[in-house]
LUMLUMVEX-667435 format. One record per residue (C-alpha): z, x, y. Coordinates in steps of 0.2 Angstrom, whole numbers, padded with zeros to 4 digits, always signed. Layout:
<nodes>
ZXY...
</nodes>
This chain:
<nodes>
+0000-0002+0000-0001+0007+0016+0015+0014+0023+0026+0001+0035+0031+0011+0055+0020+0022+0054+0016+0033+0066+0004+0033+0078-0008+0046+0076-0006+0039+0059-0008+0020+0062-0024+0023+0073-0032+0033+0057-0028+0018+0050-0038+0007+0066-0050+0021+0062-0054+0017+0045-0055-0003+0046-0063-0005+0062-0077+0008+0064-0081+0015+0044-0074-0004+0041-0066+0000+0024-0061-0016+0011-0042-0023+0010-0042-0012-0005-0048+0001-0004-0037+0004+0014-0023-0001+0003-0031+0015-0010-0029+0024+0007-0010+0023+0011-0006+0024-0007-0012+0043-0008-0009+0044+0009+0010+0039+0006+0014+0051-0011+0005+0068-0004+0019+0063+0010+0033+0059-0003+0028+0076-0008+0032+0085+0008+0046+0080+0008+0051+0084-0010+0048+0100-0001+0060+0099+0012+0043+0098+0026+0036+0086+0037+0018+0083+0041+0015+0088+0055-0002+0083+0063-0002+0097+0076-0002+0111+0060-0003+0101+0046+0005+0111+0029-0013+0121+0022-0023+0124+0009-0010+0131-0002+0001+0118-0003-0013+0103-0003-0016+0112-0021+0001+0115-0025+0000+0093-0024-0017+0091-0034-0009+0101-0047+0006+0092-0048+0000+0077-0054-0011+0084-0066+0003+0087-0073+0008+0074-0075-0010+0067-0084-0016+0060-0071-0034+0051-0071-0046+0063-0064-0053+0047-0054-0038+0047-0048-0038+0064-0043-0051+0065-0036-0049+0048-0024-0032+0056-0020-0042+0073-0011-0052+0062-0005-0042+0053+0005-0034+0068+0010-0050+0077+0020-0054+0058+0026-0037+0060+0037-0038+0079+0040-0058+0077+0045-0048+0065+0056-0037+0074+0066-0049+0088+0070-0062+0072+0073-0046+0068+0088-0044+0086+0091-0026+0084+0087-0028+0103+0081-0046+0112+0074-0041+0115+0054-0048+0106+0042-0039+0112+0026-0050+0102+0014-0062+0109+0022-0076+0118+0007-0063+0112-0006-0075+0107-0016-0066+0109-0032-0062+0094-0036-0079+0090-0042-0076+0101-0056-0061+0085-0062-0077+0071-0059-0072+0060-0078-0093+0056-0082-0093+0038-0085-0097+0029-0100-0112+0020-0102-0119+0010-0119-0136+0012-0123-0151+0001-0124-0147-0003-0140-0125-0007-0134-0131-0018-0120-0143-0030-0129-0128-0034-0141-0118-0036-0125-0131-0047-0117-0135-0059-0134-0114-0059-0134-0110-0078-0127-0118-0090-0136-0131-0102-0125-0121-0117-0131-0106-0116-0128-0096-0122-0111-0097-0106-0102-0109-0099-0112-0127-0100-0098-0115-0094-0086-0108-0080-0092-0126-0073-0101-0129-0076-0082-0116-0064-0075-0122-0049-0087-0138-0049-0087-0138-0052-0068-0125-0038-0065-0136-0027-0078-0154-0032-0068-0147-0027-0052-0132-0014-0055-0120-0022-0042-0102-0018-0043-0092-0034-0051-0085-0036-0031-0100-0039-0025-0108-0050-0041-0094-0062-0040-0096-0065-0020-0116-0069-0024-0121-0083-0017-0136-0095-0018-0144-0095-0002-0145-0076-0004-0157-0075-0017-0174-0075-0014-0178-0088-0030-0201-0086-0030-0201-0066-0021-0185-0061-0035-0174-0053-0025-0158-0050-0019-0145-0046-0002-0132-0040-0005-0118-0037+0008-0109-0021+0002-0098-0009+0007-0091-0009+0024-0100-0024+0029-0118-0013+0026-0135-0026+0020-0149-0019+0005-0162-0031-0004-0159-0029-0023-0174-0033-0036-0167-0044-0050-0177-0042-0065-0189-0057-0073-0173-0059-0087-0162-0063-0076-0167-0071-0064-0176-0083-0079-0158-0086-0085-0151-0087-0069-0161-0097-0062-0155-0112-0076-0137-0108-0078-0139-0114-0057-0149-0129-0058-0138-0135-0075-0122-0130-0066-0127-0143-0052-0128-0146-0036-0114-0139-0024-0114-0130-0004-0127-0114-0007-0117-0104+0003-0102-0104-0009-0098-0092-0029-0117-0095-0038-0108-0091-0055-0091-0102-0056-0073-0101-0068-0062-0114-0072-0061-0130-0057-0076-0123-0049-0068-0109-0039-0076-0089-0037-0074-0079-0051-0063-0064-0045-0065-0045-0052-0050-0048-0066-0060-0063-0071-0076-0055-0073-0066-0039-0084-0058-0049-0096-0075-0060-0099-0086-0042-0102-0070-0036-0115-0072-0052-0125-0090-0050-0128-0094-0033-0128-0078-0036-0145-0090-0047-0153-0104-0037-0150-0095-0025-0160-0093-0011-0146-0080+0000-0149-0081+0011-0129-0071+0008-0116-0076-0005-0106-0073-0007-0088-0079-0018-0074-0095-0005-0069-0101-0002-0085-0115-0011-0082-0115-0004-0064-0116+0013-0076-0127+0012-0089-0141+0001-0075-0143+0017-0065-0142+0030-0079-0158+0018-0089-0166+0021-0075-0164+0039-0070-0169+0042-0089-0183+0032-0087-0193+0041-0073-0184+0033-0059-0180+0041-0044-0164+0044-0037-0166+0039-0020-0173+0022-0027-0157+0022-0034-0147+0025-0024-0155+0014-0011-0153-0001-0027-0133+0006-0031-0130+0006-0012-0122+0023-0012-0122+0032+0007-0120+0047-0004-0133+0052-0013-0123+0065-0023-0113+0049-0029-0129+0042-0037-0132+0060-0043-0118+0059-0053-0131+0048-0067-0142+0061-0068-0127+0073-0076-0124+0059-0087-0139+0058-0095-0141+0077-0100-0127+0076-0107-0134+0064-0117-0150+0075-0122-0139+0089-0123-0129+0079-0139-0146+0075-0145-0152+0098-0145-0135+0099-0155-0137+0086-0165-0158+0090-0168-0162+0106-0165-0161+0118-0180-0154+0130-0171-0142+0122-0159
</nodes>
């Protein structure tokens, strides 16, 4: 959570993230949690964070090392470092100091865990898992098809409204992170099953969520996560499934098929192409595994 009773400089930082960066409430809360952990660590070391002369690089390394010793997930450590980098850059840009101890702190890239993905056969099994004759089978099939066809974030998926879909041209106008909009094409299969669901769902406000849960309310991220895990078990998929598994698979399969990295970056809504680059590493790992398995001198 965002720390209470913030000093002026830290309050200004969160106002900057909210007003100028347009970060969502959940993201702001994550920044608050990360920075609170760092400040608490310094306090245990009898140190106080002074924005005019913050602790140096070594202290940040010690903090991250302490997180690793507590077996914190790699993704968590990376996120915390991103939060600290944002804070220190803000302090420099505001003229509170002229030294950023996180500058050129590139070793964090080594901690990045490659995302879990499904292969094409596993995706097919997952998409076929919903029973179209069941009460919510068509809706669930449409959500899974739509997510794999577009690579949306789950939060973007559950916020889709019918008026943002161009049903004739087959594309979607997405409002992503930082309220930035982007156009994403929809495959013919996903478009057809979604159109069928929309028609059978019945009339409603086109500005309200397309995918409805019990009581005709919008879906939540947690609700979708529970659903996809249920269908993964039904499909016999034993891999770990996260809310973003189909998004990761979408990007990896596109790049493996020869799609341009910049195009995939645009469809995913990544501000930095380095974020998209990780999916080329995933595919490279797959190629290396095939090489080791089949090459006689691997």
